[in-house]
N, C-alpha and C positions, 0 to 999 in steps of 0.2 A: 619866222616864229614856225617854231613846232606845237606841233599838237597836243601835248604834253604841259609846252609853255603855255599857249592859250587857257587850258585848263587852268593852270598854277594863277593865271592874270584873273579869270573871272570865278575864282574860286568854288572851281566844279570839281569832280572826283572823274578822271582820266579812267581810271582802272574800270570804273562801274561802265562809261560810255565803249571802252575797248570790250568788254563782256558782252557787251548786248548787240554791239554793232561789227566787232571782229577784228577790223581792221583801220589804220587812219583816214584809208581811202572814202571808205564808208562815214568813217565820223564826219569830215568834212565834208562832205555833200551834205548831209543832214545839219549840220550847223549852219552850211549857206541858208540852205531852203528855212528853218528857224529867222535867221536873219532876215529875210524876205517878207516874213511873216507879219500882218497886220493886227495881230492881239492887243498887244500893247496902245496904240495908238486909237484902236478902235474901244478898249475898254475906258482911256482918258475921255473918248469922246461922249459914250455911253453915260461915263458918271458927270460931266459937265450937263447932258441933256438930262439926266436924273432918269434914266432908263437902266433901271438896276437889274434886271431881268438880264440885259444884255452885256451889262459890266458884270456880273457874275460869269455869266457862259465865257465872255474873253479873259475873265483872271482865271477861271479854270482850265480854258487851251492854254494858258501861258504857262500853269502851272504844271500842268500834264505834259507837255512837249519840253519843260525844264527838267523834268524827273527823269522821262526817256533818256534823253542828251546827257545825261550826269551833271547838269547847270544844278548846283547843289544850292548856292547862296541866292540865285534867281528862282529856284523852285519853293525855298524858305519863305521868299518875300512876298510869293504871289500866291502861297496857300495862306497866307496871314489875310493877304484881301480879300482872297475867295472867301474864306470863310466867313471873313465881316459882311459879305455881300451876299451869304448863303441865307434867302428867304424874303430878301426884297432891300430896302433903304437900311442900311447900317445903323445899328442902332449906338454906337460910338462914333466918336470923330476917324477916319481913316485917313488924317492928313499926315500923320507921322509914316503908317504903314506906306503909304503912297511917296513918301520921300524915299522910304529904305527902297522900295521897290523901283525908284528910277534911278535912284545910283547903281543897284544891283543890274539893270538891264542895261543903262550906258555902258558900265565895266565890260559887261559881257558883248553889248553889240561891238567894243572897241577894240574886244580882244579877237572877237570872229573877223572883224575886218584887217585884221594883219595876218591872216593864215594867208 
């Protein structure tokens, strides 16, 4: 799979990533670093344990890394969860947001694994 195809599969913005990272080798390097990150599982763990400040931090990291790498869909769903957690315990049911985040995360990880 090419890097452009990877971005298409994960609903990302290849042009944004290429503009920031300049070449496919660097994009691949940082996508693999992203895939090795622990923010998504740590987010889920923090939510399960009702550690909302930690959950917010992990959601914020996930959103930020996704934005920097042009992983548009994951950045969007990560941002929704992040904002719901801003200030502590969510005031709304974040279950549907987490379902979208999970789908985007799994799609992203599957695409990166094929690079």
